[in-house]
N, C-alpha and C positions, 0 to 999 in steps of 0.2 A: 486379521492377517498379520503374522509376525514379520517385522521389518528387518529381515536379513539383507545382506548386500544384494542378493539376486532379487528379492521381492521389492526392495526399495527402487531399484532401477527399472523394474517392470512397470512402474507407474508412469515413467517418463519416456519421451522420445529419445531413444538411446543415441541418436545422432549428436545431441548436445553434449554428451559425455565422452566423445571420442577425442583423442589427443589433437587431431587436426582442427576439429571444431572449437575446442577450448582455446587453442592459439588464436583462432579467428575472433572469438568472443573477447579475448583479452585486449586485442588491438582495437576492436570496436568500442569497448567500454572506455578505454583510456582516451580515445579521440572524440567521443561524443560531446555534443553541445546542446543546450547551454550549460549542462553539467553532466557528469559521467552517468551513462545509462545503457541499457540493452533492451531491444525488442525482439522477442522470439516467438514465432508462430508455430502452431502444432506442438506445443510444449509438452503436453501430457499425451500418453497413449490414447488414441481416438476413442476406443471402446470405454476406457475409464472416464475420459472427459465427458462422454455422452451420459454416463451414469450420474455424474455430478450435476450436469445440466438438468437432466430430467427429474432429479430429486432435490434441486435447490429449494430450500425452505421459503415459505411465504414470509414477507416482511413481519407479519404479526408474530412469527415464531422467534424472531431475533430479539435479543434482550434489551437493546438500547435503541432509542429513537430520537433523532435530533431534528428540530424544526425551529430554526432561529434566523437571524439576519444574515449569517454567513454559511449556513449549511442546512440541507434537508435530505436526510438519509437515515437508514437503519443499519445496525451493526450487531453482530452476535458472535460469541465464542462459546456458547452453551452447546457444545458438540454432542452431548448425550441426548439432546432433543432432536438431532438431525439424523438423516439416513446414515447407516454405518460407513458408507464410502467417505464421508467427510472426516470421520476419525482416522480412516486409513490414510487419506492424503495429509492430514495433520501430522501423523506419526512419520510419514515419509519425509515431509518437509523439515521436521525436527531431527531427522537422522544425522549421524555423523558423516555419512557419505555425501549427503546434499550440502552440509556445512563446508566440507572440504572442497567440493566442486565450486561453491559460491566464492570461497576464498581464492581458488585458482583463477577464476574468470575475472574477478574484480581486483585482485591484488591486496585485499584487506584480510589479514591473517586472523585465524582463530575466531571466526564469527560463530554465533550461536543464537538460538531463539529461546526466549523466556517461556516458561510453561504457564502462561496466563493469557488474558484477553489482550495484552499488549505485545504478544508474541505471534499469535495466529488467530484468524477468525474470518468472518464473512461480512461483506458490505453489500447493501442492496438499496436501490432507490426506485420509488414509484414515479409515475409521470409528474414532472415538475421538480424532481430531485436535482440538487446542485451541491457543489462543494467549492466555495470561493478559494481564491489563490492563497497559499499559505506555505510556511515551513513547519516541519513537525517538531514535537517535543524532542529535546536532544539527549536527555538522560532519563532512564526509567525512574519514575518517581519514588518507588519503594526499594528497588534492587540496586540502584546507583550504578548501573552499567550504561554504556554509551550506545545510542541508536546510530547505526551506520548505513543501513540499506533497507529499502522497501522492495518487496516483491509483490506484484499484483498479477493474478491469473484470472483473466476475464472469462465469463461464462454466458456470453450473449450471442445466440444464434440469430442469423438474418438481421443483423444490425445495419441500419441504413444511415447514410450521412445526414439526412434531414432530421434524424432523431437527436442530433447534438451529442453532448456527453463525452467528447474527446478528452483524453488526458492532455492538459495544457502544461507545457514547460516554459516558464518565463525566465527572462534574463535577471541578472543580479540586482539591478536597480528598479525592477518592476515597471519598465516602460514599454515592454513588448513581449508578446508570446513568440518564442523562437521555434517551437516544435509542437505539433499535435499528433497524438496517437489514438486512433480509433479503438474502442474497447471490444474488439472482435473476439468471437468464440475461440477459446483455447490459445489465446495470445498471452504471453507472459512479458511483463516489464519489470526490470530491476533497475533501480536508480539510487544514487548516493543521497543520503540525507545529511545536510549541513546547513550553514547559515545563509546559503544562496539558492538552495534547491526549491525554488518556488513552483508550486504545482496545484492543480485543482481541475474541476470540470464545470462546464457551463450547464445551464438548466436544460434538462432533457424534455423532449416532446415525443412520447411513445404511445402506441395504441393501448387501449384498455387491456389490462391483464398482463402487459409486458413490463419488465423491470430491468434496471441496469445492475448486473450482478458481478461480483468478483470475490476471489479468495485472497485475503491479505496475509502477508508474512513479514515480520520486522526482524532484522538481524542486528545483533549487538556485539560489542567487544568490551572486555573488562577495562581497557585503557584506550585513550585517544590522545595523540600528540597535539592536535589543535583544539583541544577541549575548551569550551567556554562555560560559564556558570549556567546552572539549570534554568531552562525556560520551558513553558508549555507550548502548545501549538500557537503560532503567531499568524493571524490572518492579515492580509493586506488588500486594500481596495484596488480594483482595476482603474486605470487612468480615466476611462469613460464612465465610471460610476457617478451617480448623483452626488453633489457636495454633501447632502445630508447623510448619505450612506458612508461616505469617506470619514466624516466626523464621528458618526456612531461607531463604525468599525474600529478606528484608531483609539477612541476613548475606551471602548469595551475591552480591547486587547491589553491596553496598559493596565487597567484596573484588574482584569482577570489574572494576568501574569504576576502582578505584584502580590495579590492575595494568595495565589497558589504557591509562590515562592516562600512567602512568610509562613504559611501553614506547613509546608514541607520542612522548614527549619525546626518546627516543634513536633515533627513526627506525624503530622496529619496529611494523608494522601487523598487528594480529590482528583480522580481521573476516571 
């Protein structure tokens, strides 16, 4: 489907694009704690969201699989292997119309999405999946642009509180989780990515055949006033983690980030 202005907006709940709603979202984003964010239910048109849900690929079809001390999940941006609806939503999310809307509601000018796996893709986790608390890489490792915002659109119907897996937003010194957002179907979350935007989700406990699913989109800008030198994802242990995990996590992260920074200096990208 060609993403003209009309067709792009046809994918989304038009309520969010009205002037009145944009003003409301602007205020909510600026006042959100522990860092700037928005939570928007019924974000996509219901019929289109159902198509995405019903055709969400199995984890085996996703290109990357992580199973380590700090994360257990699958990830993929191999859109040609997925149902055509996923290429449609990708094109819509990458459109100028959506970029301008995101800039309006967040106040971050001239955002864009890179045309690669660090711009848009799918996340999925089977039973036992988790993603420890972290801040994200701050600069695209090969394009040298600044990561500013994450957008997650959840695709989980009939999600129950006992399944766990809430998006956790932690305070700047990693002493407390200040907000939890359940990953409910057709709920979108936008949040700022910076040096204090600690987030993740706890281990899920779901029935056989069920997974935790989301569409991710990362927005960038060419410049950033508060830029710091490049770093990769930085995981942090929770306060109640075992001492052994705290030591292992902190040691691993220091080594990983040092090695990746050195490789990047000589033109080797490992991401």
